[in-house]
C-alpha positions as a Markdown table, in Angstrom:
| # | Residue | x | y | z |
|---|---|---|---|---|
| 1 | Ala | 11.0 | 1.1 | 5.8 |
| 2 | Ala | 8.5 | -1.7 | 4.9 |
| 3 | Pro | 5.0 | -0.9 | 6.1 |
| 4 | His | 5.1 | -4.5 | 8.0 |
| 5 | Arg | 6.3 | -3.2 | 11.4 |
| 6 | Leu | 4.9 | -3.0 | 14.7 |
| 7 | Asn | 6.3 | -0.8 | 17.7 |
| 8 | Gly | 9.4 | -0.6 | 15.4 |
| 9 | Lys | 9.7 | -4.3 | 15.2 |
| 10 | Arg | 9.4 | -6.3 | 12.0 |
| 11 | Ile | 6.1 | -8.4 | 12.1 |
| 12 | Val | 7.1 | -12.2 | 11.5 |
| 13 | Arg | 5.1 | -15.4 | 11.9 |
| 14 | Gly | 3.8 | -15.6 | 15.4 |
| 15 | Thr | 4.0 | -11.9 | 16.3 |
| 16 | Ala | 1.0 | -10.9 | 18.5 |
| 17 | Lys | -0.9 | -8.1 | 17.1 |
| 18 | Pro | -3.5 | -5.9 | 18.6 |
| 19 | Gly | -7.2 | -6.1 | 17.6 |
| 20 | Pro | -9.3 | -8.7 | 15.9 |
| 21 | Gln | -7.3 | -11.2 | 14.0 |
| 22 | Ser | -9.5 | -12.7 | 11.3 |
| 23 | His | -8.9 | -13.4 | 7.7 |
| 24 | Val | -10.6 | -15.1 | 4.6 |
| 25 | His | -9.6 | -17.9 | 2.5 |
| 26 | Ile | -11.1 | -18.1 | -1.0 |
| 27 | Ile | -11.3 | -21.5 | -2.3 |
| 28 | Ile | -11.9 | -21.8 | -6.0 |
| 29 | Ser | -11.9 | -24.6 | -8.2 |
| 30 | Arg | -9.2 | -24.8 | -11.0 |
| 31 | Lys | -12.1 | -25.1 | -13.5 |
| 32 | Asp | -15.6 | -24.0 | -13.7 |
| 33 | Ala | -18.7 | -26.4 | -13.5 |
| 34 | Ser | -18.8 | -26.6 | -17.3 |
| 35 | Asn | -14.8 | -27.3 | -17.4 |
| 36 | Arg | -14.5 | -24.5 | -20.1 |
| 37 | Tyr | -13.0 | -21.8 | -17.9 |
| 38 | Ser | -9.7 | -22.0 | -16.0 |
| 39 | Leu | -10.1 | -20.2 | -12.6 |
| 40 | Ser | -6.5 | -21.0 | -11.3 |
| 41 | Pro | -4.8 | -17.7 | -9.8 |
| 42 | Gly | -1.7 | -19.6 | -10.2 |
| 43 | Ser | -2.1 | -19.9 | -13.8 |
| 44 | Lys | 0.8 | -18.7 | -16.0 |
| 45 | His | -1.6 | -17.8 | -18.8 |
| 46 | Lys | -2.9 | -14.2 | -18.8 |
| 47 | Thr | -6.6 | -14.0 | -19.3 |
| 48 | Ser | -7.2 | -14.7 | -23.0 |
| 49 | Glu | -9.4 | -16.8 | -25.3 |
| 50 | Val | -7.9 | -19.7 | -27.3 |
| 51 | Gln | -9.2 | -22.1 | -29.8 |
| 52 | Met | -9.2 | -25.7 | -28.3 |
| 53 | His | -10.9 | -28.6 | -30.1 |
| 54 | Gly | -13.0 | -26.2 | -32.2 |
| 55 | Lys | -14.2 | -24.5 | -29.2 |
| 56 | Thr | -13.3 | -20.9 | -28.0 |
| 57 | Val | -12.1 | -21.5 | -24.3 |
| 58 | Lys | -11.2 | -18.8 | -21.9 |
| 59 | Arg | -8.0 | -19.5 | -20.0 |
| 60 | Gly | -5.9 | -17.8 | -17.4 |
| 61 | Phe | -6.7 | -15.7 | -14.4 |
| 62 | Asp | -6.4 | -11.8 | -13.9 |
| 63 | Arg | -5.4 | -11.5 | -10.2 |
| 64 | Asp | -5.4 | -7.8 | -10.3 |
| 65 | Thr | -9.0 | -7.7 | -11.5 |
| 66 | Phe | -10.0 | -10.1 | -9.1 |
| 67 | Ile | -8.4 | -8.3 | -6.2 |
| 68 | Lys | -9.7 | -4.9 | -7.4 |
| 69 | Asn | -13.3 | -6.3 | -7.6 |
| 70 | Ser | -13.0 | -7.9 | -4.3 |
| 71 | Glu | -12.1 | -4.7 | -2.7 |
| 72 | Asn | -15.2 | -2.9 | -4.4 |
| 73 | Thr | -17.5 | -5.7 | -3.4 |
| 74 | Phe | -16.5 | -5.7 | 0.1 |
| 75 | Asp | -16.5 | -1.8 | 0.4 |
| 76 | Thr | -19.9 | -1.5 | -1.2 |
| 77 | Leu | -21.4 | -4.4 | 0.9 |
| 78 | Phe | -20.1 | -3.1 | 4.2 |
| 79 | Lys | -20.1 | 0.7 | 3.2 |
| 80 | Tyr | -16.4 | 0.8 | 3.9 |
| 81 | Arg | -14.6 | 3.9 | 3.1 |
| 82 | Arg | -11.1 | 2.7 | 2.1 |
| 83 | Asn | -8.4 | 5.1 | 2.3 |
| 84 | Tyr | -5.7 | 5.3 | -0.5 |
| 85 | Val | -3.1 | 3.6 | 1.6 |
| 86 | Glu | -5.3 | 0.6 | 2.2 |
| 87 | Thr | -6.0 | -0.1 | -1.6 |
| 88 | Tyr | -4.5 | -3.0 | -3.6 |
| 89 | Thr | -3.4 | -0.2 | -6.2 |
| 90 | Ala | -1.5 | 1.9 | -3.5 |
| 91 | Arg | 0.4 | -1.4 | -2.4 |
| 92 | Lys | 1.4 | -2.2 | -5.8 |
| 93 | Thr | 2.6 | 1.3 | -6.4 |
| 94 | Phe | 4.4 | 1.4 | -3.1 |
| 95 | Leu | 6.4 | -1.8 | -4.2 |
| 96 | Lys | 7.1 | -0.4 | -7.6 |
| 97 | Asp | 7.7 | 3.3 | -7.2 |
| 98 | Pro | 7.7 | 4.5 | -3.5 |
| 99 | Lys | 8.4 | 8.0 | -4.4 |
| 100 | Leu | 5.1 | 8.1 | -6.5 |
| 101 | Tyr | 3.4 | 6.2 | -3.7 |
| 102 | Phe | 4.2 | 9.1 | -1.1 |
| 103 | Ser | 3.6 | 11.8 | -3.8 |
| 104 | Met | 0.1 | 10.3 | -4.3 |
| 105 | Ile | -0.5 | 10.4 | -0.5 |
| 106 | Thr | 0.4 | 14.1 | -0.3 |
| 107 | Lys | -1.9 | 15.0 | -3.1 |
| 108 | Leu | -4.9 | 13.5 | -1.1 |
| 109 | Pro | -7.4 | 15.8 | 0.4 |
| 110 | Thr | -6.6 | 17.2 | 3.8 |
| 111 | Asn | -8.9 | 15.0 | 5.9 |
| 112 | Glu | -7.9 | 11.7 | 3.8 |
| 113 | Lys | -4.2 | 12.6 | 4.1 |
| 114 | Ala | -4.4 | 12.7 | 7.7 |
| 115 | Val | -6.3 | 9.2 | 7.9 |
| 116 | Ala | -3.4 | 8.1 | 5.5 |
| 117 | Phe | -0.7 | 9.2 | 7.8 |
| 118 | Lys | -2.4 | 7.8 | 10.8 |
| 119 | Leu | -2.7 | 4.5 | 9.1 |
| 120 | Leu | 1.1 | 4.6 | 7.9 |
| 121 | Gln | 2.1 | 5.4 | 11.5 |
| 122 | Lys | 0.2 | 2.5 | 13.0 |
| 123 | Ser | 2.0 | 0.3 | 10.5 |
| 124 | Gly | 5.4 | 1.7 | 11.7 |
| 125 | Val | 6.1 | 3.9 | 9.0 |
| 126 | Asn | 8.2 | 7.2 | 9.9 |
| 127 | Thr | 5.9 | 10.0 | 8.4 |
| 128 | Thr | 7.7 | 13.0 | 10.1 |
| 129 | Leu | 9.7 | 13.3 | 6.7 |
| 130 | Leu | 6.5 | 13.4 | 4.7 |
| 131 | Ser | 4.7 | 16.0 | 6.7 |
| 132 | Ile | 3.6 | 19.0 | 4.8 |
| 133 | Pro | 3.1 | 22.4 | 6.4 |
| 134 | Thr | -0.4 | 23.6 | 6.1 |
| 135 | Ser | 0.2 | 27.1 | 7.8 |
| 136 | Lys | 2.8 | 29.9 | 7.6 |
| 137 | Leu | 3.8 | 29.1 | 11.3 |
| 138 | Gln | 4.3 | 25.4 | 10.3 |
| 139 | Leu | 6.4 | 26.5 | 7.2 |
| 140 | Thr | 8.5 | 28.8 | 9.1 |
| 141 | Ile | 9.4 | 26.4 | 11.7 |
| 142 | Lys | 10.1 | 23.7 | 9.2 |
| 143 | Ala | 12.5 | 26.2 | 7.6 |
| 144 | Ile | 14.0 | 27.1 | 10.8 |
| 145 | Asn | 14.7 | 23.5 | 11.5 |
| 146 | Gln | 16.1 | 22.7 | 8.1 |
| 147 | Leu | 18.5 | 25.7 | 8.8 |
| 148 | Lys | 19.5 | 24.5 | 12.0 |
| 149 | Lys | 20.4 | 21.0 | 10.3 |
| 150 | Gly | 22.4 | 22.7 | 7.5 |
| 151 | Ile | 24.3 | 24.7 | 10.0 |
| 152 | Gly | 24.9 | 21.7 | 12.3 |
| 153 | Lys | 26.3 | 19.8 | 9.1 |
| 154 | Ala | 28.5 | 22.8 | 8.2 |
| 155 | Ile | 29.9 | 22.8 | 11.7 |
| 156 | Glu | 30.5 | 19.1 | 11.8 |
| 157 | Ser | 32.1 | 19.1 | 8.6 |
| 158 | Gly | 34.3 | 22.1 | 9.5 |
| 159 | Ser | 35.4 | 20.6 | 12.6 |
| 160 | Ile | 38.6 | 18.4 | 12.9 |
| 161 | Gly | 37.3 | 16.3 | 15.5 |
| 162 | Ile | 38.4 | 18.1 | 18.6 |
């Protein structure tokens, strides 16, 4: 399930969302003031240096570095404690390897994991499958529920539909 859901419904353009609705547009010139550096985020060139008219010119735009630095600057400036699920790195991991993404969440310290689950639940992700027992009682309950499911499947598959 994509994390872009609200109350079980997919978020689309025009969907009313709770809370403050603000965002930022960053407008950057295609070139810097000296006209030597390409700043275009849409540039197909990776960040590199090339010789042009006998001068070394930097070209390209490293979007990943820009976004990571923006996150760090924001977090430092506003003393924001960003949870793993809110990071750009996590979002990229979720898109490329969802199993690794959820594995990383389960390895977080207990308090950060709790915050991560709350954030995921707010965004509409079903986290019941990800819950990890933290006590013997929870482990026993989870084992009993799994056993019930298994017995239910066995009865269902042995039935001839009468």
